[in-house]
N, C-alpha and C positions, 0 to 999 in steps of 0.2 A: 484309336484316335490319338493323335500326337498333340502335345501341349504346345501352345504358342510360346515363342521365346519371350522372356521378360525383357523389358526395356529398362534402362537405368532409372528413369523417373518412377517406374513401378516399384523398384527396390527401395528407392528413397522414401516414397510415400508409405510403403508397407512398414519399413523399419521405423520411420518417424511415428507412425500410429502405434507401433508396439512399445516404443520408448515413452510415449506420452502417458501420464497417469490418467486413470479413469476420471471422467468429469467430476463425479462426486468427491473423489479423493483430492483432486486439485482444488475444488471449491473449498472443501473443508480445510486444507492446508493454508490456502490464502486467507480464509476467514480467521483461522487460528493465529496466523502471523499478524493480521490487522488487530486482533484483540490483544495479543502480546505487546504490540507496538503502543497501543493506547494505554495499556497498563504501565508500561515502562515510562511513558511520558508523564503519567500521573504520579508515579513513584518518584520522579525527579522534579516534582513541584511545578509542572505545567498546569495551566488553568483552563477550565472549560474544554476539556478533552471530549471530542465527539467522533463517532464512527458511523459512517453511512454505508449502507448496502446499495450500491448503484448499478447492480446487475440489471440489465434490461432498460436502464435509464441512460447510462453512459456507454458510448461505443468503444471507449479506450481503456477502461479499468473496471474492476469489480467492487472494490472497497476504497473509501476515502477516509483518512484519519486527519482531523484538524485539531490543533492545540495552540494555545498561547504560551509563549515563554516570557521571561522577565527581562532578558537582555540579549544582545547579539552574541555574547560569549556563551550563554546558556543554550541558545538556539544552535550554534555551531557544535557545541559539545554533544547535545542530544542527537544531532544528525549523525555524529560518529557512533553513538550508542545504538541507534536504530540500525545503522549499517552493520555493526558487529552482530546484533541480534539476527538480522537477515542472513548473514554469512553462516552463523552458527546453525541455523535450521534449513539452510539450502535455498535461500531467496537472494539471488544476485541483484544488486542495484544496477539498473540499466541507464540511469542518468540522475542528475540532480541539477538544480538551478537555484541561485540566490541573487537577491538584489545586492548592489554594492555595499549597502550599509548593514547587510545581514538582518534585515527586519522581516524577511520572508525566505524560508528555505523549503524547497519542494524536492522530495525524494521519490523517484519513480522505480517501482518494483513490478511494473506492468500490471499485475493483478491487484496491486495495492499501491495507492498514492498516499504519501504522508506530507502534510503541509504544516510547517511550524511558523508562527507569526509572532511579532510583537503586537500587543493589543491594538494600537492605533492602525497599523497596517491591516490587521485582520478585519477590523471594523470597516475600513475603506473597501476592501475587496469583497467582503460579505459572502464567502463561499457557501455558508449555510443557507442563504436564500437561493443560491443557484441550485443546490442539491436538496432543497427542502421537500421535494416530492418523494424522495427516496426514504425507505424505512431506516430508522436509526437503530443500531445494534447496542444492546446493553453489554458493555465490556467490563463492568465492575466485578470484582471478586465477590463471592457470596458474603464474605466477612465485612465488606464495606457498606 
């Protein structure tokens, strides 16, 4: 019995599946990155840092980190720190968006979304209410 010839799309699918990390490893890596991002934001004096596990609730991401900064300068600086953290552990930023006054910065890592707000803007958008059905992850270190 002879084998059927492979089509190009079969090769692409097979190689993509081989290159993709196992679901548990990918989930663990994205959760680890989300926890590290939350800790970094806390370490740099952000307030009310929260991490939500939105798997099964959101069709676009797995984890959402929300934090309040004290100024537009701090928010922009922390956006750079989060990007450096992502690059260091292999999470490429796929996009970002900010309002003109830098009162809200959103960083998109596909599996992890990070939202940095000034407090008034955060209260206005109230993302916690939007994702309130999702479980919250304890990101704090044991020593805290």
